C-alpha distance (Angstrom), angle and dihedral (degrees) to the residues before:
residue distance angle dihedral
M1 . . .
A2 3.79 . .
V3 3.78 119.1 .
P4 3.83 111.0 -124.6
D5 3.79 120.9 -118.8
T6 3.80 103.6 -114.0
F7 3.81 96.2 162.2
I8 3.80 124.2 118.1
A9 3.81 126.9 -131.5
G10 3.80 112.4 -76.1
E11 3.81 95.7 28.2
Q12 3.80 118.3 127.4
I13 3.78 129.5 -142.4
A14 3.79 133.9 -175.8
A15 3.79 108.7 -123.5
S16 3.75 145.5 136.5
I17 3.79 126.4 -131.0
Q18 3.80 114.9 -101.5
P19 3.83 111.7 -109.3
S20 3.81 90.2 -121.2
A21 3.83 90.2 59.6
L22 3.82 91.9 50.2
T23 3.81 95.0 59.3
Q24 3.82 91.9 87.0
Y25 3.81 91.5 65.1
E26 3.79 131.1 78.6
P27 3.84 115.0 -96.7
V28 3.81 94.5 -105.9
L29 3.80 92.5 50.8
R30 3.83 90.4 45.9
R31 3.80 89.9 59.0
L32 3.81 91.2 48.6
L33 3.81 93.2 48.3
S34 3.78 96.7 43.9
G35 3.76 118.1 93.6
Q36 3.75 132.6 50.4
Q37 3.78 120.6 -45.3
L38 3.78 138.7 151.1
F39 3.80 120.6 -88.2
V40 3.80 126.4 -165.4
K41 3.80 121.5 -149.5
Q42 3.79 112.6 -123.0
A43 3.81 125.6 -144.0
D44 3.82 89.9 -105.5
G45 3.83 91.7 57.8
R46 3.80 97.4 -105.1
W47 3.81 124.1 118.3
R48 3.81 125.3 -122.8
P49 3.81 125.5 -166.9
R50 3.81 108.1 -104.0
G51 3.78 110.0 -101.2
C52 3.82 88.7 9.1
A53 3.80 91.5 -105.1
L54 3.79 113.9 -136.6
G55 3.79 90.4 9.1
L56 3.79 90.4 -73.6
A57 3.78 107.8 172.6
Q58 3.80 92.5 -175.0
C59 3.79 120.4 116.8
F60 3.77 123.7 -159.1
A61 3.78 134.5 -144.1
Y62 3.80 116.1 -118.8
E63 3.82 87.9 -111.5
D64 3.84 88.9 60.4
L65 3.80 90.7 61.7
K66 3.78 129.8 81.2
V67 3.79 101.3 -148.7
S68 3.79 115.9 -146.2
S69 3.77 117.9 -128.8
A70 3.80 122.8 -138.9
G71 3.82 90.4 -99.8
D72 3.82 95.5 55.0
């Protein structure tokens, strides 16, 4: 069961991008994007990597993220 996105715009979460969402990128970029990073919720409900690392203008749906729990 998917956890609903109850965050408000401007909130940050620690997450990694789901492998299925990374398949659209070149192999080198996949390696750079994989792993945990901070994401900021945008006003339109999508999530953008904090600081937009590497100039990435791509936003992700909440379902594309693997949110880290406090114990991770």
